[in-house]
C-alpha positions as CSV (number, residue, x, y, z in Angstrom):
1,M,-58.3,15.2,19.3
2,S,-61.1,12.6,19.5
3,D,-64.3,13.6,21.2
4,N,-64.5,10.2,22.8
5,L,-62.5,9.1,25.8
6,F,-59.7,6.8,25.0
7,A,-60.7,3.2,25.7
8,V,-59.1,-0.3,25.9
9,V,-60.8,-3.5,24.7
10,R,-59.5,-7.0,24.9
11,T,-62.0,-9.2,22.9
12,V,-62.9,-9.4,19.3
13,A,-66.6,-8.9,20.3
14,D,-65.9,-5.6,22.1
15,L,-63.6,-4.4,19.2
16,R,-66.3,-5.1,16.6
17,R,-69.0,-3.5,18.7
18,Q,-67.1,-0.3,18.9
19,V,-66.1,-0.3,15.2
20,S,-69.7,-1.0,14.3
21,A,-71.0,1.9,16.3
22,W,-68.5,4.2,14.6
23,R,-69.5,2.9,11.2
24,Q,-73.2,3.5,11.9
25,A,-72.2,7.1,12.7
26,G,-70.6,7.3,9.3
27,A,-67.0,7.3,10.5
28,R,-64.0,6.0,8.5
29,V,-61.8,3.7,10.6
30,A,-58.0,3.1,10.6
31,L,-56.0,0.3,12.2
32,V,-52.4,0.6,13.4
33,P,-51.1,-2.9,14.4
34,T,-48.1,-2.9,16.8
35,M,-46.3,-5.2,19.3
36,G,-46.2,-2.4,21.9
37,A,-43.1,-0.9,23.4
38,L,-44.2,2.2,21.5
39,H,-41.8,4.9,20.3
40,D,-42.0,8.0,18.1
41,G,-42.1,5.8,15.0
42,H,-45.3,4.1,16.1
43,L,-46.8,7.4,17.1
44,S,-46.1,8.7,13.6
45,L,-48.1,5.8,12.2
46,V,-51.0,6.8,14.4
47,N,-50.7,10.4,13.2
48,L,-50.8,9.3,9.6
49,A,-53.8,7.1,10.4
50,R,-55.6,10.0,11.9
51,S,-55.1,12.0,8.7
52,K,-56.8,9.2,6.7
53,A,-59.7,8.3,9.0
54,D,-62.1,9.6,11.6
55,R,-61.4,7.0,14.2
56,V,-58.1,5.1,14.9
57,V,-57.6,1.7,16.6
58,A,-54.1,0.7,17.6
59,S,-53.5,-2.9,18.5
60,V,-50.8,-4.0,21.0
61,F,-50.1,-7.8,20.7
62,V,-46.7,-9.4,21.1
63,N,-47.4,-12.2,18.6
64,P,-45.8,-15.5,19.7
65,T,-46.1,-17.2,16.2
66,Q,-43.7,-14.8,14.5
67,F,-40.8,-15.5,17.0
68,A,-38.6,-18.6,16.5
69,P,-37.8,-20.6,19.6
70,H,-34.4,-19.0,20.0
71,E,-35.7,-15.5,19.5
72,D,-36.6,-12.8,22.1
73,F,-40.3,-13.4,22.7
74,D,-40.1,-13.6,26.5
75,A,-37.6,-10.7,26.6
76,Y,-39.5,-8.5,24.2
77,P,-40.3,-5.2,26.0
78,R,-43.9,-4.8,27.3
79,D,-45.5,-1.8,29.1
80,E,-49.1,-1.5,28.2
81,A,-49.8,1.3,30.6
82,R,-47.1,3.5,29.0
83,D,-48.3,2.5,25.5
84,G,-51.8,3.4,26.3
85,A,-50.8,6.8,27.7
86,L,-48.8,7.6,24.6
87,L,-51.6,6.5,22.3
88,A,-54.1,8.7,24.1
89,E,-51.8,11.7,23.8
90,V,-51.7,11.5,20.0
91,G,-55.4,11.1,19.6
92,C,-55.8,7.3,19.2
93,D,-59.4,6.4,20.0
94,L,-59.1,2.7,21.0
95,L,-56.4,0.3,22.1
96,Y,-57.1,-3.3,21.3
97,A,-54.9,-5.5,23.6
98,P,-56.1,-9.1,23.3
99,P,-54.5,-11.9,25.4
100,V,-52.9,-14.8,23.5
101,A,-56.0,-17.0,24.2
102,E,-58.2,-14.5,22.5
103,M,-56.1,-14.4,19.4
104,Y,-55.3,-18.1,19.3
105,A,-58.1,-20.1,20.9
106,A,-57.6,-23.7,21.9
107,G,-57.4,-25.8,18.7
108,F,-56.2,-23.0,16.5
109,S,-54.7,-24.6,13.4
110,T,-54.7,-22.2,10.5
111,T,-51.7,-20.5,9.0
112,V,-51.6,-17.8,6.3
113,T,-48.6,-18.2,4.0
114,V,-47.7,-15.7,1.4
115,A,-45.3,-17.1,-1.3
116,G,-42.9,-15.0,-3.3
117,V,-42.3,-11.7,-1.5
118,S,-41.9,-13.5,1.9
119,E,-39.2,-16.0,0.7
120,P,-35.9,-14.0,0.4
121,L,-34.1,-11.8,2.9
122,D,-35.9,-12.2,6.3
123,G,-37.7,-15.2,4.9
124,Q,-34.4,-17.0,4.7
125,A,-32.9,-15.5,7.9
126,R,-36.1,-16.1,10.0
127,P,-37.9,-19.0,8.2
128,T,-41.1,-19.1,10.4
129,H,-41.4,-15.3,10.8
130,F,-43.7,-14.2,7.9
131,A,-46.2,-17.0,8.3
132,G,-46.7,-15.7,11.9
133,V,-46.9,-12.1,10.7
134,A,-49.3,-12.9,7.8
135,T,-51.6,-15.0,10.1
136,V,-51.9,-12.4,12.9
137,V,-52.3,-9.5,10.5
138,T,-55.0,-11.3,8.5
139,K,-56.8,-11.9,11.8
140,L,-56.4,-8.3,13.0
141,L,-57.8,-7.0,9.6
142,L,-60.8,-9.4,9.8
143,Q,-61.4,-8.7,13.5
144,C,-61.4,-4.9,13.1
145,G,-62.5,-4.5,9.5
146,P,-60.8,-1.1,9.0
147,D,-61.0,1.0,5.9
148,V,-57.2,1.7,6.1
149,A,-54.3,-0.1,7.9
150,V,-51.0,1.7,8.4
151,F,-47.6,-0.1,8.7
152,G,-44.1,1.3,8.8
153,E,-41.8,1.1,5.9
154,K,-38.9,0.2,8.2
155,D,-40.3,-3.3,7.9
156,Y,-40.4,-3.0,4.1
157,Q,-40.6,-6.7,3.3
158,Q,-43.4,-7.1,5.9
159,L,-45.3,-4.3,4.2
160,Q,-45.1,-6.0,0.8
161,V,-46.2,-9.3,2.4
162,I,-49.3,-7.6,3.9
163,K,-50.2,-5.8,0.7
164,R,-50.0,-9.1,-1.1
165,L,-52.2,-11.0,1.4
166,A,-54.8,-8.2,1.4
167,A,-55.0,-8.2,-2.4
168,D,-55.0,-12.0,-2.7
169,L,-57.6,-12.7,0.0
170,D,-59.8,-9.8,-1.2
171,I,-59.7,-8.1,2.2
172,P,-61.3,-4.7,1.7
173,V,-58.7,-2.5,3.3
174,E,-56.2,0.1,2.0
175,V,-52.7,-0.8,3.2
176,V,-50.6,2.3,3.7
177,G,-46.8,2.4,4.2
178,A,-45.5,5.2,6.5
179,P,-42.0,6.6,6.1
180,T,-39.3,5.2,8.5
181,A,-38.9,7.4,11.6
182,R,-35.2,8.0,12.5
183,A,-33.2,9.3,15.4
184,A,-31.1,12.4,14.8
185,D,-28.1,10.3,13.9
186,G,-30.0,8.3,11.3
187,L,-30.7,5.1,13.2
188,A,-34.2,3.7,12.4
189,L,-36.4,3.8,15.4
190,S,-37.2,0.3,16.8
191,S,-38.3,-1.2,20.1
192,R,-35.3,-3.4,19.9
193,N,-32.9,-0.4,20.1
194,A,-33.5,-0.6,23.8
195,Y,-31.3,-3.7,23.9
196,L,-28.3,-1.8,22.6
197,T,-25.5,-1.0,25.0
198,P,-24.2,2.7,24.9
199,A,-21.2,1.7,22.7
200,E,-23.4,-0.4,20.4
201,R,-25.9,2.5,20.1
202,Q,-23.1,4.8,19.1
203,A,-22.0,2.3,16.4
204,A,-25.5,1.3,15.1
205,P,-26.1,4.3,12.8
206,A,-23.4,2.9,10.5
207,L,-26.2,0.7,9.1
208,A,-28.2,3.8,7.8
209,R,-24.9,5.4,6.6
210,A,-24.0,2.3,4.6
211,L,-27.4,2.2,3.0
212,G,-27.2,5.9,2.1
213,R,-23.7,5.5,0.5
214,A,-24.9,2.4,-1.4
215,A,-28.0,4.3,-2.7
216,E,-25.7,7.1,-4.0
217,R,-23.5,4.6,-5.8
218,L,-26.4,2.8,-7.4
219,R,-27.9,6.1,-8.6
220,A,-24.6,6.9,-10.2
221,G,-24.8,3.6,-12.2
222,D,-22.3,1.5,-10.2
223,P,-22.8,-2.3,-10.5
224,V,-25.1,-3.8,-7.9
225,E,-22.7,-6.6,-7.0
226,A,-19.9,-4.2,-6.1
227,V,-22.1,-1.9,-4.2
228,E,-23.5,-4.7,-2.1
229,A,-20.0,-6.0,-1.3
230,E,-18.9,-2.5,-0.2
231,G,-22.0,-2.2,2.0
232,R,-21.3,-5.5,3.8
233,A,-17.7,-4.5,4.2
234,A,-18.7,-1.2,5.8
235,L,-21.0,-3.0,8.3
236,E,-18.2,-5.4,9.2
237,A,-15.8,-2.5,9.7
238,A,-18.4,-0.8,12.0
239,G,-18.5,-3.8,14.3
240,F,-21.6,-5.6,13.2
241,A,-21.3,-9.2,14.4
242,R,-23.3,-10.9,11.7
243,I,-24.8,-9.6,8.4
244,D,-27.9,-11.5,7.3
245,Y,-28.2,-9.5,4.1
246,F,-27.3,-6.2,2.4
247,E,-29.0,-6.4,-1.0
248,A,-30.6,-4.4,-3.8
249,R,-34.1,-5.7,-4.6
250,S,-37.0,-4.8,-6.8
251,A,-39.2,-2.4,-4.9
252,A,-42.3,-4.2,-6.2
253,D,-41.7,-7.9,-5.8
254,L,-38.3,-8.1,-4.0
255,S,-36.6,-10.0,-6.8
256,R,-32.8,-9.6,-7.1
257,M,-31.4,-6.6,-8.9
258,G,-28.0,-6.7,-10.7
259,P,-25.3,-7.9,-10.9
260,G,-24.8,-4.9,-13.2
261,A,-26.3,-1.4,-13.0
262,L,-29.9,-1.0,-11.9
263,T,-32.8,-1.5,-14.3
264,G,-35.8,-0.5,-12.3
265,E,-37.3,0.9,-9.1
266,T,-35.1,-0.5,-6.3
267,R,-35.1,-0.9,-2.5
268,L,-31.9,-1.5,-0.6
269,L,-32.5,-3.7,2.4
270,A,-30.2,-4.7,5.2
271,A,-30.3,-6.8,8.4
272,A,-27.3,-7.2,10.7
273,L,-26.5,-8.0,14.3
274,M,-25.0,-5.3,16.6
275,G,-24.0,-7.2,19.7
276,K,-27.0,-9.4,20.4
277,T,-29.5,-7.0,18.8
278,R,-30.7,-7.6,15.2
279,L,-31.2,-4.3,13.4
280,I,-33.0,-3.9,10.0
281,D,-33.3,-1.0,7.7
282,N,-34.0,-0.1,4.1
283,L,-33.8,2.8,1.7
284,A,-35.5,3.6,-1.6
285,V,-33.1,4.1,-4.5
């Protein structure tokens, strides 16, 4: 546990002042960016960050630029007091919770766009999403200047986008992916799971099961095209209303695998709608 009291800051200047003081004391600093509505998955990121640094900053910022006009920005769950209490419990040192005006001052007109890894999958399903993610994460990394930044592998494509932008823009940070945290029945933990009705919550783990079954088949040498088709069929049978994708992709650059047997390190990725809730998940093959 930290020997400093847990604190909350809301401006870039206050964040930098605290990080600078830690650095002068010789501390290594980690950043865990979040959009709040914290659950055990987020707390596992903080725990991983604590194992890699002396001080941990968690940011809570519901980023408007990564939501399309028809998406759930206004409805996205927010409870800063609860988030702060959870962060303090797991030994986070500082909560950075800037208002929108601090992150996007009047006249803000710069967007960070990462080509390649951002284009398939969620890049097609949510065309404006990754420009919003890349811009806000670039800002958070420059505002905090951490030695290490931790992101969950549940958002695997996002993780690859962030690794790419940090490398391309020479941002001196180690970007670390943390394993997906799951409920006992396999459902990947997500703040959006709170939207699921009891019946939908019962059906939702079919997404993880379909990925697991597909990974087994791919490891056995079955053709990618057939495995993807079976996965989509399994999700339809489980009651998913819309399937944005269920695909095998290169783990490194997210290029398509198949249509035959696998030829390299692969990640299975899926996104589908259960009722009104969009769920995403992925699995290493």
